[in-house]
C-alpha angles and dihedrals in degrees: 000000000000090000091052092053090045091050090048091054091044092052091048089053091049088055090055092047093051088047088057090052092050091048091052092050091047090053089052093050095050092047096046090115099035110122112246095010118141120197120256129208129200111227124209131215128202114236124225111281121197110145093183088063092041091251099141100187120210133165129296133194113258130194122317104247117221113204096199111134114211094199095052090047092051090046092053091048093048093048092045091056092050094047092046092060093056092039089058093045089049091051095047095042092049088058092046094047090062090063090066107066115186098182120118112280094004130126123325100345091048094052092045090055091048092049095053091042087057092055090045087059090050089059086067097041106017094167099046106121094208093052091048089052090052089054091053092047089051089052088056091049092053092049092047093052092048090050094046094050091046090049091049093051091049089049088051090054092050090049090048090054092049091051090047091052091050090047091053089050090052091051091053091046094053090045087056090055091050091049091051091050091049089051093050092048098041111110091356111104093186093053092045091057095040108119091209092058091042093051090054090051097050092042088055091049092051091048089049090053090064090064105034142002117246147155118244118203117192116213125181091221105042103024117227121351115201123205117189111226084359090285116061116072114235102163134007121169109315095340126095130197110201123212127216141191131226140162122244124173088354091302123113115229135194112221132195124227090277093054094253118139115252099168093116093050091064120082105162144039135056093293091063091051091050094048090051091051094047100040102034119011103044095042088051093050092047091049092054092047091050089050091054094044093048093046092049095048094044093048093050094043091048092050092048092048090060093058140061132243128236090282093053093252128127112257112277093218142359122277092230133038130187140159113237091198092068096031130280095242093047093050102033110133137157116246125231091268109154126224095256090052095063104113100221096149131074119250110281091017106084112184093026131119104226095110092043089058090049092052092046088052092056086080088075100034114113096226099135112074089318095311137095118248096265093047091049091050088049089054092051093048089045091053091055090045093050091047090052092046090051092049091049091048096047092044088052089055096042090044090056092048089051092050090051091050092050091049090052091049091048092053091053105040115005121106115261111205092203090052092047092048089054090049091050091053092047092049092044092054092046091049092048091049091049091047091051090048090050090051092049094049090045090053093048091048091052090048092054092044088053093052092048090052 
């Protein structure tokens, strides 16, 4: 009789154990699409079974197994940081490339061609007032296109800084979430092992990896400690150390909570891409544009200064003016030179076209780093295009590596609905069998109790 009661209790315990297995599987299924979630599995342990001693055995609930893989998580974070650098470069350079049109008649090259064509027309009719006005109009067009391109590049730099500031804010916000999760898990063993809390933590770490590279160290006491670039502390336990961004000597910097620069410590994430665009790429493009604008303006002004106007006088002023302090391209403008003041003739030959010919020939003179104006512009545009092509190529490689890392992680720890369905069927059958066994033992017990009565 004692064995029957023991078996009844053992079977009831088995039902509770299988119920835990079903609950765990149910939790996996409903969280299959939850960011950061790793599948859990209820383990079972056989109890001691010695029937001669009336120890009837049974099954007990073991540890709840967490399938999260630390290596694959770190690999995804690292690959995400590396891919995000090139993704940001690609996005920024795609916007910048559009500022350098190379189509016929478009932008700076188009206006340069029209300018020199206007002076070519003046070689035929150097004293035609209408043709002289066209030349002055073309000078205004060239100046406008240089200024517009320079303004657009400067605007891109401002937009890059705004995006960088918002990215820094995002890093601090994510750090705040990690801090709060650490605080809720600290000293609470149940919260520390809670898959819901853990999924939020790892989702936050993966989101953070899109902005910066870091090392995350898990501690049973203080939760997760995050070190930017592996060196600068961002979060430890329930304490957070915000970062910031500022501009010094026309260079953007990333600062830690003590105001110390950590820019060089960072090697991955969106922020690194933005810093590179702001500090390196855009200033380089602007410098090249200023070089072209200054070379063009100087060459034309010098050529005009060597001739005489319609009255036989040297020109009273240059055709172009600019301020090198603020950038030749940004400040390039035509002066108020009038049509009759264009010095198209050689000295001692008023009314001639000698100087008009000289100015028209400037289009082919290799006065800008060994290239003519159109060639140098092509070099500038080509540099932007190559930078963009490189960013796209590297992003393609890094993107593939990130996809592979995510696939590996998915194989190890993501929820498979097919696998969970098989588990559900297995638990269901075990539960049904245990329930039937419980009913049978209960009926036998009642029978014996009836006989005894």
